[in-house]
C-alpha positions as CSV (number, residue, x, y, z in Angstrom):
1,M,54.9,182.7,96.9
2,I,51.4,184.2,96.7
3,E,50.1,186.1,99.6
4,R,46.4,186.9,100.0
5,I,45.3,189.6,102.3
6,D,41.7,190.1,103.6
7,T,40.5,187.0,101.8
8,A,36.8,186.1,101.8
9,T,34.8,183.5,99.8
10,R,34.5,185.7,96.7
11,M,37.8,187.6,96.6
12,S,40.8,188.9,98.4
13,K,41.3,192.7,98.8
14,I,45.0,192.3,98.0
15,V,47.0,189.6,96.3
16,K,50.8,189.9,96.4
17,H,53.1,187.9,94.1
18,N,56.7,188.5,92.8
19,G,56.9,192.1,94.2
20,V,53.5,193.2,92.8
21,A,50.4,194.0,94.7
22,Y,47.0,193.5,92.9
23,L,44.1,195.4,94.6
24,C,40.5,194.5,94.2
25,G,38.3,197.2,92.6
26,Q,37.5,200.1,94.9
27,V,34.4,202.2,94.9
28,G,33.5,205.2,97.1
29,D,30.7,206.9,98.9
30,G,29.1,210.2,98.0
31,D,26.6,211.7,95.7
32,S,28.9,213.3,93.1
33,V,31.6,211.7,91.0
34,A,34.2,213.9,92.7
35,E,33.1,212.7,96.2
36,Q,33.0,209.1,95.1
37,T,36.4,209.4,93.4
38,R,38.0,211.0,96.5
39,D,36.6,208.3,98.8
40,C,37.6,205.6,96.4
41,L,41.2,206.8,96.1
42,S,41.3,207.1,99.9
43,R,40.4,203.4,100.1
44,V,43.1,202.6,97.5
45,D,45.6,204.5,99.7
46,A,44.6,202.4,102.7
47,L,45.0,199.1,100.7
48,L,48.3,200.2,99.3
49,E,49.6,200.9,102.8
50,K,48.4,197.5,104.0
51,A,50.2,195.9,101.1
52,G,53.4,197.8,102.0
53,T,53.5,200.2,99.1
54,S,52.1,203.6,98.1
55,R,50.6,205.5,95.3
56,D,54.0,206.6,93.9
57,R,54.6,202.9,93.1
58,I,51.4,202.2,91.1
59,L,52.2,200.5,87.9
60,Q,48.7,200.4,86.3
61,A,45.2,201.7,87.1
62,I,42.0,200.8,85.4
63,V,39.1,203.3,86.0
64,W,35.5,202.5,85.3
65,I,32.9,205.3,85.2
66,S,29.2,204.7,84.8
67,D,29.0,207.5,82.2
68,M,31.7,209.2,80.2
69,K,30.1,212.6,81.0
70,Y,31.8,212.2,84.4
71,F,35.3,211.9,82.8
72,A,36.5,215.4,83.4
73,E,35.2,215.5,87.0
74,M,36.8,212.2,87.8
75,N,40.1,213.3,86.2
76,E,40.2,216.5,88.3
77,V,40.3,214.5,91.5
78,W,42.6,211.8,89.9
79,D,45.1,214.4,88.8
80,A,45.3,216.0,92.2
81,W,45.8,212.5,93.8
82,V,48.6,211.1,91.5
83,P,52.1,212.1,92.7
84,E,53.8,214.4,90.2
85,G,56.2,212.3,88.0
86,H,54.6,209.0,89.1
87,A,51.6,208.7,86.8
88,P,50.8,205.0,86.1
89,A,49.7,203.4,82.9
90,R,46.0,203.9,83.0
91,A,42.9,203.0,81.1
92,C,39.4,204.5,81.6
93,G,36.2,203.2,80.2
94,E,32.4,203.4,80.7
95,A,30.8,200.4,82.4
96,K,27.6,199.5,84.2
97,L,28.8,199.2,87.8
98,A,27.6,196.8,90.5
99,R,25.0,199.2,92.0
100,D,23.1,202.0,90.3
101,V,24.4,204.6,92.7
102,L,28.0,203.9,91.9
103,K,29.7,206.3,89.4
104,V,33.4,205.2,89.6
105,E,35.5,202.1,90.4
106,V,39.3,202.0,90.4
107,I,41.5,198.9,90.1
108,V,45.2,199.3,90.9
109,T,48.3,197.2,90.5
110,A,51.5,198.4,92.3
111,A,55.1,197.4,92.9
112,C,55.8,196.4,96.4
113,D,58.7,194.9,98.4
């Protein structure tokens, strides 16, 4: 069974299937990469909770940043957020994001019940 949560015309915020929750990409507010990353990860936390899971069950994360010069700053926030011993498989790349003010976007897949 496929369960779609917070579905709109274009996308669902969460899709659950066979014990896995797929979250739509999350961006955050703020001027700096650190602020945007913190806000973005807070939104990921909220969606994980809504899906019935948590950050210690993340299987994979894909991080897009608008410029690789932000890599260290984003990682500082990321490293503080990921529970020790529960780092997911992760990729990070540079990409042009949907709006010029955006510096980071995170896409998460997590195990759920």
